N, C-alpha and C positions, 0 to 999 in steps of 0.2 A: 437473485444475482447479488453478489457481494463485491465491493470495490475496496481495496486496501491502499492506504497512504500513511505517511508519518504524522505524528502529532504536530510537527512543525511545518507541515505542508501549507501552501498558499490557500487562503480562504476560498479561492475560486473552485477548488476541488469539491469542497462541501456544497457550495452553491450549484455546481454542475450536476451533482447527484440529484439535487432537488429538481433542477430544471429539466433534466432528462427523464424524470419520473422513476428513477431508481430508488429514491428516498434516502434521507440522511440516516435512517435506522439501518440501512444496508451499507453504510460506510464504516469500515473498521480502521481505527487509528492505531498505528504501530509505534511502540516506544522508540526513542532515539538515544544515541549515546551522548557523551558530553560535548562532542563536536556537532551535534544536531543531525547525525546520519541515522537512517533507519536501521533498526536492530534486526539483522537477518534471522536470528534465532526466534525472536518474537514474531516476525513475519511468518516463518514456517509453522510455528505453533498455532497462530491465529488462522492460517489457511486450513490446517488439519482440523481445528475446532469447528470451523464453518462446514467443512465436508461432513464431519460427524453429526452435525445438526441438519443434514440434508439440504444445506444451502449451496449455491453454485458460485464459487469464486470465479470471476471473469476478468479482473484487471488489477494491476498494481500500478499506482502512479508514484513515480519516484521524484525526488527533488534535485534539480541541477542548480545549486546555488541559491539557498533561501536568504531572505533579507535579515534574518536574525543572526545566523552563524556563518553565512556564506559557504555552507557545506554542500557537498554532493553525495547523494546516496551511492554506496558502493556495493550494495547487496547483490548486484547482478552476478558477480563472479562467485559468490558464496551460495546463492539460492536458485541459480538457473535450473538445477535438476528438478526441484519441486515445481517450478513454474512451467517448465516444458512438459513434465510428466502429466500435469493436470490441464494442459493447453490454456494456461492463463496468460492473457495479453499483458505486456508491460510497456510503459511509456515514461518519459521524463518531461517535467515542466520546468 
């Protein structure tokens, strides 16, 4: 199982993957733009790479106002097709 979040996500996402037994090696960090928003192109590419490696993408954790940039991830509008087509859960912290 692979979980995706931005490089600017709250530290609790990484800690959560450890506590849930998913493992931090299965946490994929996605690039952000200058405003600190997750890059939807990088997200889509990293999901496809995981699938090509026979890994199972299961969740994307978006950011709703991080403490560094106060930014909100807007990838939902741009990346819903791949998330829905692969049955990947998405949530916002």
